[in-house]
C-alpha positions as CSV (number, residue, x, y, z in Angstrom):
1,M,126.8,170.2,249.9
2,V,129.8,167.8,249.4
3,D,132.7,169.7,250.8
4,F,133.1,167.4,253.4
5,W,134.8,164.8,251.3
6,W,135.7,166.9,248.2
7,Q,138.0,169.5,250.4
8,A,140.1,166.8,252.1
9,P,142.0,165.3,249.0
10,L,142.9,168.8,248.1
11,T,143.9,170.1,251.4
12,Y,145.8,167.1,252.6
13,G,147.2,165.9,249.8
14,P,148.3,162.7,248.7
15,V,150.1,161.8,251.9
16,M,148.2,159.7,254.4
17,K,148.8,160.9,257.9
18,S,146.9,160.1,260.7
19,T,143.8,157.8,259.7
20,P,141.1,156.4,261.9
21,N,141.1,152.6,262.2
22,L,138.9,151.5,259.2
23,V,142.3,151.1,256.9
24,S,144.2,149.4,259.7
25,L,141.3,147.3,260.1
26,L,141.2,146.3,256.2
27,L,145.0,145.1,256.5
28,V,144.6,143.3,259.5
29,A,141.4,141.6,259.4
30,L,141.2,140.4,255.7
31,H,142.5,136.8,255.1
32,C,143.1,135.5,251.6
33,H,141.2,132.6,250.4
34,A,141.6,133.0,246.9
35,Q,144.2,132.4,244.3
36,A,146.0,135.4,242.6
37,P,146.3,135.6,239.0
38,D,149.2,133.0,238.2
39,W,150.9,130.7,236.0
40,V,151.7,127.0,237.0
41,Q,153.7,124.3,235.0
42,A,151.3,121.3,235.2
43,Q,152.8,118.0,235.7
44,P,150.8,115.6,233.3
45,T,151.3,111.9,233.6
46,Q,152.3,111.6,230.0
47,S,153.0,114.6,227.5
48,P,153.8,114.8,223.6
49,F,157.5,115.2,222.6
50,A,158.6,118.8,222.3
51,R,157.5,120.8,219.3
52,I,156.7,124.3,217.9
53,H,154.2,125.5,215.4
54,H,151.4,123.1,216.3
55,A,147.8,123.8,216.8
56,M,145.3,123.4,219.6
57,A,141.8,123.7,220.2
58,Y,139.5,123.2,223.2
59,D,136.5,120.5,222.6
60,S,133.8,121.9,224.7
61,D,131.5,118.8,224.2
62,R,134.1,116.3,225.1
63,Q,136.0,118.8,227.5
64,V,139.6,118.2,226.2
65,T,142.1,120.2,224.3
66,V,143.0,119.1,220.9
67,M,146.5,119.3,219.7
68,F,147.7,118.2,216.2
69,G,151.0,118.1,214.4
70,G,153.9,120.9,214.4
71,R,157.5,120.4,214.0
72,D,159.9,118.5,216.4
73,V,163.5,119.6,217.7
74,F,165.2,117.9,214.5
75,I,162.9,120.0,212.2
76,N,160.6,117.0,211.1
77,T,156.7,117.6,211.0
78,H,154.2,114.9,212.3
79,A,150.7,114.3,212.2
80,D,150.2,112.9,215.3
81,T,147.0,113.6,217.5
82,W,146.8,114.3,221.2
83,E,144.4,115.2,223.7
84,Y,144.4,116.8,227.2
85,D,142.1,116.4,230.1
86,G,143.8,118.3,232.4
87,K,145.6,115.6,234.2
88,T,147.3,113.7,231.2
89,W,148.1,113.8,227.3
90,T,146.7,110.8,225.5
91,E,147.8,110.4,221.9
92,I,144.9,109.4,219.8
93,K,146.2,107.1,216.7
94,P,143.3,107.1,214.2
95,A,143.2,105.0,210.9
96,V,143.4,108.3,208.7
97,S,145.1,111.7,209.5
98,P,145.7,114.9,207.8
99,P,149.3,114.9,206.4
100,A,152.1,116.0,208.9
101,R,152.1,119.8,208.7
102,E,153.1,123.2,211.0
103,S,151.6,126.5,211.4
104,H,148.1,125.3,210.4
105,G,144.9,126.6,212.3
106,L,142.9,124.7,214.5
107,V,139.3,125.8,216.2
108,Y,136.5,123.7,217.7
109,D,133.0,124.0,215.8
110,S,130.5,124.0,218.9
111,V,127.5,123.9,216.2
112,R,128.7,120.7,214.3
113,K,130.4,119.3,217.2
114,V,133.8,119.0,215.4
115,T,137.4,120.3,215.2
116,V,138.2,122.3,212.3
117,L,141.9,122.1,210.9
118,Y,142.8,124.2,208.0
119,G,146.3,124.7,205.9
120,G,149.7,125.0,207.1
121,Y,153.1,125.6,205.6
122,L,152.3,125.0,201.7
123,L,149.1,123.4,202.2
124,R,145.5,124.5,201.8
125,D,143.3,121.6,202.9
126,T,140.7,121.3,205.3
127,W,139.5,118.4,208.0
128,T,137.3,118.1,210.6
129,W,137.7,115.5,213.9
130,D,135.0,114.3,215.7
131,G,137.2,112.5,218.5
132,S,137.3,109.2,216.5
133,V,137.6,110.0,212.9
134,W,139.5,112.9,210.7
135,T,137.5,113.5,207.6
136,K,138.7,115.5,204.7
137,I,136.3,118.3,203.4
138,K,136.6,118.4,199.6
139,I,136.6,122.2,198.2
140,P,137.5,123.3,195.0
141,P,140.5,125.4,195.0
142,A,138.8,128.6,194.0
143,Q,136.6,128.4,197.0
144,K,139.1,128.3,200.0
145,P,141.9,130.8,200.8
146,S,145.0,131.0,198.9
147,L,148.4,129.4,200.1
148,R,149.5,131.1,203.0
149,S,151.4,131.0,206.4
150,G,151.2,133.1,209.6
151,F,147.3,133.6,209.2
152,E,144.8,132.9,212.4
153,V,141.7,131.4,212.9
154,A,138.9,131.9,215.3
155,Y,135.4,130.4,215.6
156,D,132.4,132.7,215.6
157,A,130.0,130.7,217.6
158,S,126.8,132.9,217.2
159,R,127.1,132.6,213.7
160,G,128.6,129.0,213.3
161,R,131.5,130.2,211.4
162,T,135.5,129.6,211.3
163,V,137.0,133.0,210.7
164,L,140.4,133.2,208.9
165,F,142.3,136.4,208.7
166,G,145.7,137.5,206.9
167,G,148.9,135.9,206.7
168,Y,151.5,135.8,204.1
169,D,150.2,134.7,200.8
170,A,152.9,132.8,198.7
171,A,152.4,135.1,195.6
172,K,151.2,138.3,197.0
173,G,153.1,138.8,200.2
174,L,151.1,140.2,203.4
175,V,147.4,139.9,202.8
176,N,144.4,141.3,204.9
177,D,141.3,139.3,203.2
178,L,139.2,137.5,205.5
179,W,137.6,134.3,205.1
180,E,134.6,132.0,206.9
181,F,134.0,128.2,206.7
182,D,130.7,127.0,207.6
183,G,131.3,123.7,207.9
184,A,131.1,122.9,204.1
185,V,132.6,125.7,202.1
186,W,134.9,128.8,202.5
187,T,133.4,132.1,201.7
188,K,135.5,135.6,201.3
189,M,133.8,138.0,203.2
190,N,133.7,142.0,202.1
191,S,133.7,144.2,205.2
192,A,131.3,147.2,205.2
193,T,134.5,149.7,206.6
194,P,138.0,149.4,205.9
195,P,140.0,146.4,207.1
196,P,142.9,146.2,209.3
197,E,146.3,146.7,207.2
198,A,147.7,143.2,206.1
199,R,150.1,141.4,208.2
200,N,150.9,137.9,209.6
201,G,151.8,136.5,213.0
202,H,149.0,138.2,214.6
203,G,146.6,137.1,217.7
204,L,142.7,136.1,216.9
205,V,139.9,134.6,218.9
206,Y,136.4,135.3,219.3
207,D,134.5,137.1,222.2
208,S,131.5,135.1,223.0
209,L,129.9,137.5,225.5
210,R,130.1,140.4,222.6
211,K,130.0,138.4,219.8
212,V,133.2,139.8,217.9
213,V,136.2,138.6,216.8
214,V,139.0,140.3,218.5
215,L,142.5,140.8,216.5
216,F,145.6,142.0,217.9
217,G,149.3,142.9,216.6
218,G,151.2,141.0,214.1
219,T,153.8,142.0,211.5
220,G,152.7,144.6,209.2
221,K,154.4,145.7,206.3
222,T,157.1,147.8,207.8
223,S,156.9,147.1,211.7
224,A,155.3,145.2,214.5
225,L,151.9,146.3,215.3
226,G,149.9,147.2,218.7
227,D,146.6,147.7,217.3
228,T,143.1,146.4,218.4
229,W,140.5,145.3,215.9
230,E,136.9,143.8,216.0
231,W,135.2,142.1,213.3
232,D,131.4,141.5,213.7
233,G,130.4,139.5,210.9
234,V,129.8,142.6,209.0
235,S,132.3,144.9,209.3
236,W,135.8,145.9,211.0
237,R,136.2,148.1,213.8
238,Q,139.3,149.5,215.4
239,V,139.1,149.8,219.0
240,T,141.0,152.8,220.9
241,P,141.4,151.3,224.5
242,A,140.3,153.5,227.4
243,T,143.9,154.1,229.1
244,T,146.5,151.3,227.7
245,S,147.3,148.7,225.1
246,P,150.1,146.4,224.8
247,T,153.3,147.3,222.9
248,P,153.3,146.3,219.5
249,R,154.2,142.6,218.9
250,I,154.2,139.3,216.8
251,V,153.6,135.8,217.3
252,E,151.5,136.3,220.4
253,K,148.6,134.1,221.3
254,L,144.9,135.0,222.1
255,V,142.3,132.9,224.0
256,Y,139.0,134.0,225.4
257,D,138.3,133.2,229.1
258,S,134.6,132.6,228.9
259,H,134.5,132.0,232.6
260,R,135.7,135.6,233.2
261,R,134.5,137.2,229.9
262,R,137.7,138.6,228.9
263,T,140.6,138.0,226.0
264,V,143.8,136.7,227.3
265,M,146.9,137.4,225.8
266,Y,150.4,135.9,226.1
267,G,153.7,136.4,224.9
268,G,154.8,137.8,221.7
269,Y,158.3,139.3,220.5
270,S,159.0,143.0,219.7
271,F,162.5,144.0,219.9
272,K,163.0,142.0,222.8
273,Q,161.4,138.7,224.1
274,L,158.2,139.3,225.8
275,N,156.6,136.7,228.5
276,E,153.5,139.0,229.3
277,T,150.1,138.4,230.1
278,W,147.6,140.9,229.0
279,E,143.5,141.0,229.5
280,Y,141.3,142.6,227.3
281,D,137.5,143.0,228.1
282,G,136.5,144.9,225.3
283,T,137.5,148.7,226.7
284,D,140.7,148.4,227.8
285,W,143.7,146.1,228.2
286,V,145.2,145.4,231.5
287,L,148.6,144.1,232.3
288,V,148.5,141.1,234.8
289,S,151.2,140.7,237.1
290,T,151.7,136.9,237.9
291,R,154.0,135.3,240.5
292,N,155.3,132.6,237.8
293,R,155.2,132.7,234.1
294,P,156.3,130.6,231.6
295,P,159.9,131.6,230.0
296,F,159.9,133.6,226.9
297,R,159.1,131.4,223.7
298,H,157.7,131.3,220.4
299,G,156.0,128.3,218.6
300,F,154.0,127.6,221.3
301,D,150.1,127.5,221.3
302,V,147.1,127.9,223.7
303,A,143.6,126.9,224.4
304,F,141.1,127.8,226.9
305,D,139.7,124.8,229.1
306,A,136.4,126.0,229.7
307,G,135.3,122.7,231.9
308,R,138.5,123.6,234.3
309,G,138.5,127.7,233.8
310,R,142.1,127.4,232.6
311,T,144.1,128.7,230.0
312,V,146.3,125.9,228.5
313,L,149.8,126.5,226.7
314,F,151.7,123.5,225.1
315,G,155.6,123.7,223.7
316,G,157.4,126.3,221.9
317,D,161.3,126.7,221.2
318,V,162.0,126.9,224.9
319,G,160.3,124.0,227.3
320,G,159.1,122.4,223.9
321,D,157.5,119.5,226.2
322,E,156.1,121.8,228.9
323,T,152.6,122.3,229.8
324,W,151.4,125.7,231.6
325,E,148.1,126.7,233.0
326,Y,147.2,130.1,233.8
327,W,144.2,131.2,235.9
328,G,143.1,135.1,236.3
329,T,141.4,136.8,238.9
330,P,137.8,136.5,238.8
331,C,136.9,139.9,239.7
332,H,136.5,142.4,237.0
333,M,135.4,146.0,237.1
334,A,134.7,148.5,233.7
335,A,133.4,151.8,233.4
336,D,131.2,153.8,230.9
337,V,133.1,157.1,231.2
338,G,136.6,157.5,232.0
339,T,136.2,161.4,232.5
340,I,133.8,164.1,233.7
341,S,133.6,167.6,233.5
342,I,134.3,169.8,236.8
343,T,131.7,172.5,235.7
344,A,129.2,170.2,234.3
345,G,129.4,167.4,236.7
346,G,128.3,163.9,235.7
347,T,128.4,160.2,236.7
348,Q,130.4,157.4,236.0
349,T,128.5,154.0,236.2
350,L,130.9,151.2,237.2
351,S,130.1,147.4,236.4
352,L,131.3,144.6,238.4
353,D,131.6,141.2,237.1
354,T,133.0,138.1,238.8
355,G,130.7,135.5,236.6
356,S,129.3,132.8,238.9
357,V,132.2,132.4,241.2
358,F,131.3,134.9,243.9
359,A,127.6,134.9,243.3
360,N,125.7,136.9,245.9
361,K,128.8,137.7,248.0
362,P,129.2,141.2,249.2
363,Y,131.8,143.5,247.5
364,W,133.5,146.9,249.0
365,I,134.7,149.7,246.2
366,F,137.8,151.2,247.4
367,G,139.4,154.5,246.1
368,S,143.0,156.2,245.6
369,I,143.9,159.4,244.8
370,T,147.8,158.6,244.4
371,G,147.7,156.0,241.9
372,T,147.7,152.1,241.5
373,S,151.2,151.2,241.9
374,P,152.8,149.8,244.1
375,G,149.5,149.1,245.6
376,I,149.5,147.1,248.3
377,T,149.5,143.1,248.8
378,L,147.5,141.0,251.2
379,N,148.6,137.3,251.6
380,G,149.6,137.0,248.3
381,I,146.5,139.0,246.5
382,D,147.2,142.5,245.1
383,I,144.9,145.4,245.3
384,P,145.8,147.9,242.8
385,L,145.6,150.8,244.8
386,N,147.9,153.1,246.8
387,V,146.4,153.7,250.5
388,D,145.9,157.1,251.2
389,V,143.9,159.8,252.5
390,Y,141.1,159.4,249.7
391,T,141.0,155.4,250.6
392,Q,139.9,156.4,253.9
393,L,137.5,159.1,253.2
394,A,135.7,156.5,250.5
395,M,135.5,154.0,253.2
396,Q,134.0,156.3,255.6
397,N,131.4,158.1,253.4
398,V,130.4,154.8,251.3
399,T,127.0,155.3,251.6
400,A,127.1,158.8,250.6
401,N,124.9,159.6,247.6
402,P,126.8,162.0,245.8
403,P,129.2,161.1,245.6
404,Y,129.0,157.3,246.2
405,K,126.2,154.8,245.0
406,G,126.4,151.2,245.5
407,F,130.0,151.2,246.6
408,R,129.3,148.6,249.0
409,S,126.6,145.9,248.5
410,A,126.4,142.3,247.2
411,L,126.9,140.7,243.8
412,D,123.6,139.4,242.2
413,A,123.0,135.6,241.2
414,K,125.1,136.2,238.2
415,G,127.9,137.7,240.1
416,A,127.4,141.2,238.8
417,A,126.7,144.5,240.2
418,T,126.8,148.1,239.4
419,A,127.6,151.3,241.3
420,Q,128.0,154.8,240.4
421,F,130.3,158.1,241.1
422,I,128.4,161.3,241.1
423,L,130.0,164.3,240.9
424,P,127.6,167.6,241.4
425,A,128.5,170.5,239.0
426,N,131.0,172.9,240.0
427,A,131.9,170.9,243.1
428,L,135.8,171.1,242.5
429,S,137.9,174.1,242.2
430,A,140.6,171.8,240.7
431,G,141.0,168.6,238.6
432,F,142.9,165.6,239.4
433,S,142.4,161.7,238.8
434,L,140.7,159.1,241.0
435,Y,141.2,155.5,240.7
436,H,138.8,152.8,242.2
437,A,138.8,149.0,242.7
438,Y,136.8,146.4,244.7
439,I,137.0,143.5,246.8
440,V,134.9,140.4,247.5
441,F,134.5,139.3,251.0
442,D,132.2,137.2,253.4
443,A,130.5,138.2,256.4
444,S,133.3,136.8,258.5
445,G,135.8,139.3,256.9
446,R,137.5,136.3,254.7
447,F,139.0,138.3,251.4
448,Y,138.1,136.6,248.2
449,G,140.0,138.7,245.4
450,A,140.4,142.2,244.2
451,S,139.3,143.7,240.8
452,N,141.4,145.7,238.2
453,P,141.6,149.6,238.9
454,V,139.2,151.8,237.2
455,T,140.3,155.4,236.5
456,L,138.4,158.4,236.7
457,K,139.7,161.8,235.5
458,L,138.1,165.3,236.7
459,Q,138.7,168.1,234.5
């Protein structure tokens, strides 16, 4: 029998009346010892001059962000090379450099340990940078992408390939062809499934955990796009996010946060200027609330500094000489299903992931029946759950199985754990939605972080 917990939400409804002291203790005893997701304007001791349409990539071997070229406020293009170590930008002045350019592509090839540069406005050349020398790769015209702008590149580390998709072809208009560079030649790829529609101004990045290139949005033939696609080296697959997706947009930028194992998207434009931050875990997109964020801009670029766990943003048509850095909450939760049948019953398995940041620390999964907004804030950390009668019931019965299995336990040495919500068949007479999120804490009651919410529809 599970009436002791199921009937209460239906009887008392969403309004929390007189609650025992568990919730009260939660609100007063937990102390914040972690940073909420946020953007901060960095203050490097030296910075490049303001620019737009430059390109950036993170060199994971030398642990520096590399930046090349772009256009200044006087509409002059440049051929300068800069590197950022988290403290200052340093201009590197090699004897030979690629010609000045804007709107080019830049990725770091971790197999060959070089930064790869391709193209730009009215250019089709390929160069590599090893930290000291720029080298031009000689490739016949028929064996590389056509002259284009508005394309994007990503580096597939599992296959050792630089991936280029789409753009505006000088002769054909918008295109949806895909090319890969193996360090010597470019090869046009054929997908086993239909590819995304032609576009430019989209976002593209490689997810090293799931070994796929992620594409979002851009400008299609008639309007801005808001679709999510993945390329696995053989075929394209369009993704339908579990609960939400960013609005259609153009000129947004993507990075992959390898510490927290999710794609981060910033900015874009779609009928209005956007300076939103979104995160994608391969299942769903989540809009991240931050106290600070860069003013809206276009023409900026981003890179993920894996050595410091920070997304680095530089430049743009507003604040073109500014450096901003973003970190997100390390606590993440995903679910294998989003709906359970009341008559048949079932199980939702929850996957908790903090990376190694909070390895071996205890966690506690809480619930809400009234939703995730406005949620509650504890010392600057947002828990995306409204506190209500279900919060209390879930906390009181956290060891009950069913419905709860592993709702209060400890993360493993990799900062991961699994839990299950189990619904017996015919346990309910009506359907509704539940929302769960977890906190990470320690034996002294110190609070380290809260996860994103996960929805479960009971119908």
